[in-house]
Each structure stands twice: as C-alpha cells, then as structure tokens.
C-alpha positions as CSV (number, residue, x, y, z in Angstrom):
1,M,280.4,183.9,104.3
2,F,277.1,182.1,104.4
3,S,274.7,181.5,107.2
4,P,273.2,178.0,107.8
5,A,270.0,179.3,106.1
6,G,272.0,180.3,103.0
7,P,272.4,178.3,99.7
8,S,274.6,175.2,99.6
9,L,277.6,175.0,97.2
10,R,275.6,172.7,95.0
11,E,272.7,175.2,94.8
12,L,275.1,178.0,93.9
13,C,276.6,175.9,91.2
14,V,273.2,175.1,89.8
15,Q,272.3,178.7,89.8
16,A,275.5,179.8,88.2
17,L,274.9,177.4,85.3
18,T,271.6,178.9,84.3
19,S,270.7,182.3,83.0
20,V,270.9,185.4,85.2
21,E,267.1,185.6,85.5
22,R,266.6,181.9,86.3
23,G,269.6,181.9,88.6
24,Y,268.1,184.7,90.7
25,D,264.7,183.1,90.7
26,L,266.3,180.0,92.3
27,L,268.4,182.0,94.7
28,A,265.7,184.4,95.8
29,P,264.4,182.5,98.9
30,K,267.9,182.3,100.4
31,F,269.5,185.5,98.9
32,D,269.2,187.5,102.1
33,H,271.3,184.9,103.9
34,T,274.2,185.4,101.5
35,P,277.0,188.0,101.4
36,F,275.6,189.2,98.0
37,R,272.9,191.2,99.7
38,T,273.9,194.9,100.0
39,S,275.2,195.6,103.4
40,P,273.5,197.9,105.9
41,A,276.7,199.9,106.0
42,I,276.5,200.8,102.3
43,L,272.8,201.6,102.6
44,D,273.2,203.8,105.6
45,A,276.2,205.6,104.0
46,T,274.1,206.3,100.9
47,V,271.2,207.6,102.9
48,A,273.5,209.9,104.8
49,E,275.0,211.3,101.6
50,L,271.7,211.8,99.8
51,S,269.8,213.3,102.7
52,S,271.5,216.7,102.0
53,R,270.7,216.5,98.3
54,G,266.9,216.4,98.3
55,P,264.2,216.9,99.0
56,F,262.8,214.0,96.9
57,G,259.3,213.0,96.2
58,R,258.9,209.7,94.5
59,G,261.8,207.2,94.2
60,V,262.7,204.0,92.3
61,D,265.1,201.2,93.1
62,V,266.4,199.8,89.8
63,C,267.2,196.1,90.0
64,C,265.7,196.0,93.5
65,G,266.2,192.3,94.1
66,T,264.8,191.3,97.4
67,G,264.4,194.9,98.4
68,A,267.4,196.0,100.5
69,G,267.6,199.4,98.6
70,L,263.8,199.9,99.0
71,A,264.5,200.9,102.5
72,V,266.8,203.6,101.3
73,V,264.2,205.0,98.9
74,D,261.5,204.8,101.6
75,R,263.7,206.8,104.0
76,L,264.3,209.6,101.4
77,C,261.1,209.7,99.3
78,P,257.8,210.4,101.2
79,G,256.0,210.5,97.8
80,G,256.1,206.8,97.2
81,V,258.5,203.9,96.5
82,T,258.8,201.7,93.4
83,G,261.1,198.7,92.9
84,V,262.0,197.2,89.5
85,D,263.5,193.8,88.8
86,F,263.3,191.1,86.1
87,S,263.4,188.2,88.5
88,A,259.9,187.1,89.6
89,G,261.5,185.2,92.5
90,M,263.3,188.3,93.8
91,L,260.2,190.4,93.5
92,A,258.2,187.9,95.5
93,Q,260.7,188.2,98.3
94,A,260.7,192.0,98.0
95,R,256.9,192.0,98.1
96,S,256.8,190.1,101.3
97,A,259.4,192.4,103.0
98,Y,258.0,195.7,101.6
99,P,254.2,195.3,101.0
100,S,253.7,199.0,100.7
101,A,256.1,199.4,97.7
102,S,255.0,199.3,94.1
103,L,256.9,196.5,92.5
104,V,257.3,196.2,88.7
105,R,258.7,193.2,86.8
106,A,260.7,194.7,83.9
107,D,264.1,194.6,82.2
108,A,266.2,197.5,83.5
109,R,267.5,198.0,79.9
110,A,263.9,199.0,78.9
111,L,262.4,200.7,81.8
112,P,258.6,201.4,81.4
113,F,258.6,204.9,83.0
114,A,258.7,208.5,81.8
115,G,259.2,211.5,84.1
116,E,257.8,209.8,87.2
117,F,260.6,209.9,89.8
118,D,262.8,212.4,91.7
119,L,265.4,209.8,92.8
120,A,266.6,206.6,91.3
121,V,269.1,204.2,93.0
122,T,270.7,200.9,92.2
123,F,272.8,198.7,94.5
124,G,275.1,195.9,93.5
125,A,273.6,195.5,90.1
126,M,276.1,197.1,87.7
127,G,278.1,194.0,87.3
128,H,275.1,192.4,85.6
129,F,275.4,194.7,82.6
130,L,278.0,194.5,80.0
131,P,279.6,197.8,79.0
132,A,277.6,197.8,75.7
133,E,274.4,197.6,77.7
134,R,275.0,200.5,80.0
135,P,273.7,203.2,77.5
136,A,270.3,201.6,77.3
137,L,270.1,201.3,81.1
138,F,271.2,204.9,81.7
139,A,268.9,206.2,78.9
140,G,266.0,204.5,80.6
141,V,266.8,205.9,84.0
142,H,267.2,209.4,82.5
143,R,263.8,209.0,80.9
144,A,262.2,207.8,84.1
145,L,263.4,210.8,86.1
146,R,261.8,214.2,86.3
147,P,263.9,217.2,85.4
148,G,266.3,217.8,88.3
149,G,266.0,214.2,89.4
150,L,269.0,212.3,90.7
151,F,270.4,208.9,90.0
152,A,272.7,207.5,92.7
153,I,275.0,204.5,92.2
154,P,277.4,203.3,95.0
155,I,280.4,201.6,93.2
156,G,283.3,199.9,94.9
157,T,286.7,201.1,93.9
158,P,289.4,198.7,92.7
159,P,291.5,197.3,95.6
160,P,295.3,197.6,95.2
161,I,297.0,195.1,93.1
162,T,299.0,194.0,96.2
163,S,295.8,193.0,98.0
164,V,294.1,189.6,98.2
165,A,290.8,191.2,97.2
166,H,292.3,192.3,93.8
167,W,293.3,188.8,92.9
168,A,290.1,187.3,94.2
169,L,288.0,189.6,92.0
170,L,290.3,188.9,89.1
171,G,289.9,185.2,89.6
172,F,286.1,185.5,89.9
173,D,285.8,187.5,86.6
174,T,288.2,185.1,84.8
175,T,286.1,182.1,85.9
176,M,282.9,183.8,84.7
177,R,284.4,184.7,81.4
178,I,285.5,181.1,80.9
179,R,282.0,179.8,82.0
180,N,280.3,182.2,79.5
181,A,282.6,181.2,76.7
182,V,281.6,177.6,76.9
183,I,278.0,177.5,78.4
184,R,274.9,179.1,77.1
185,P,273.0,181.1,78.2
186,P,275.6,183.4,79.8
187,F,275.5,184.4,83.4
188,V,276.5,188.0,83.4
189,M,278.1,188.9,86.7
190,Y,281.5,190.7,86.7
191,Y,283.3,192.9,89.3
192,R,285.8,194.5,87.0
193,T,283.7,195.9,84.2
194,T,282.5,199.1,85.8
195,P,285.5,201.4,86.2
196,L,284.4,204.8,87.5
197,P,285.7,206.8,84.5
198,A,283.9,204.6,82.0
199,V,280.6,204.7,84.0
200,K,280.8,208.5,84.3
201,K,281.4,208.8,80.6
202,D,278.3,206.7,79.8
203,L,276.2,208.6,82.3
204,A,277.2,211.9,80.7
205,A,276.4,210.5,77.2
206,A,272.9,209.7,78.5
207,G,272.4,213.3,79.3
208,F,273.3,213.5,83.0
209,T,275.6,215.9,84.8
210,V,277.9,213.7,86.9
211,E,279.9,213.9,90.0
212,S,281.1,211.5,92.6
213,T,281.9,211.5,96.3
214,P,283.7,209.0,98.5
215,L,281.5,207.1,101.0
216,A,283.9,207.8,103.8
217,A,282.1,205.8,106.4
218,L,283.0,202.6,104.5
219,G,286.7,203.3,105.0
220,Q,289.8,203.2,102.7
221,H,292.0,200.6,101.0
222,R,295.5,200.2,102.3
223,D,296.7,202.7,99.6
224,G,294.4,205.4,101.0
225,T,291.8,205.3,98.2
226,P,288.1,205.0,99.3
227,V,286.6,201.6,99.4
228,C,283.4,202.9,97.7
229,E,282.3,206.0,95.9
230,L,278.8,207.3,95.3
231,L,278.2,208.4,91.7
232,L,275.6,211.2,91.5
233,A,274.1,211.7,88.1
234,R,271.5,214.5,87.9
235,K,269.1,215.1,85.0
236,P,269.4,218.8,84.2
237,S,266.3,221.0,84.6
238,P,265.4,222.9,81.5
239,P,266.5,226.6,81.4
240,R,264.0,229.1,82.6
C-alpha cells in the first residue's frame, strides 16, 4: 500500500494521535506516497464527466490537500484555479506542485468567498466532516459559487456486506470512534458517515439542485452497483 518513500507505521500512529490539522501537517511531505492521495482514475473520470457540463470560468478545490484536485480544476477552468485547505503543511506541498494556483488557508466550514467561482470540487475530504458539520460546509460552497455554478463531489458507494472491503471500512470506522472516545483532540476521519441520500439531502437544504451519476470508468462492485458516484450540486440561477 505504501511506497518506500511513504510514512512508517510509527509516523502514521503519531499522526493519528494528534488533531486532524496537526496530523496532516506531519503527513504532508509524504502524503503523495500513500494510498490516501486521490487516484488518477478518479480525477480523470471526474474530468470526463464534468467536461460536458461547462463551460466554467474560475474554479476552486475545497480541502485541496497537496493539490491532486487542482489538476482537475486547471483542466476545466481557464479563468483561474484556487485551492483551500486548513493544513499549512499540505498547502506548502500544493504550492510547490502548482505554483500558478491561488492557495488559501481556511477552514472549509467557513469559506471566505462570495460569488467568485463557476466550479467547486472536493476529493476524498467528506469523511473529515461529521454529519452535523456538513450544513456549514455546503452553505459556504453555495455562497462561494456564482449563480449557475456547480459543486462536484465523487463519493464511493458502500461495498456489499459480503465483501472484504465492507468489513475493512467498518473496522476502520469502529477503531476511529474508539480512539475519539478516549483521546482528545479527536481525529475525524470516517468512511461510513457520508451515505449518498444524506449528503444529497444536506446539499438540497443548502439551496442546491442535486443529481448524481455513476463514474462508470471506475467499475462496479460484485453486486453490480457502481464503485463511485459523482454528486452534482448546482446553485440555481435567479429567474429572468
């Protein structure tokens, strides 16, 4: 799972026992050598799906980390690319990889933008937000978009209960809940707190019109369900 340039087990344990922000500051120099970085397959599938839904001017990657998603925004948004993250360490890596991007350190639950973007994306970050925090996140993205702007979120679908992946994710989330019950500050990272119906409901409550489409290029589970869906939340344009 990890290349020789990736973090050691000891480093991962140290990171997991700190806060989310501090943990990612520590992980940042080696993050791109871990399986946690968003895969090129997901990025390419997202670009392919969004290409027919533009055109887009300016774009923002929310929780950009080391910048994998900035490449998506750059391919779709000729008007400029912005990345937002609250980890200074992750932003330093993103700045090195994408010097032309405008990078902002901010909490995604309080985005400092208003009507600036035509496209917003986020990759692999939803598990860092508890369900009660999603309304603030989505309200901030809605505010940051221009009327007619689009917010795109690839979300993995639950693997079948008969699969190894199902039990691995359940075990990970259970371990994190136990860790957060006994250690402060919490490290919020869960894989099973973002079911599609609940996320769609929260996006609609924030004022978006919402649809989803399978990212067919990423394949299917053994039961025939798609491995990943792309949520497409559009900020309505005012009536003429």
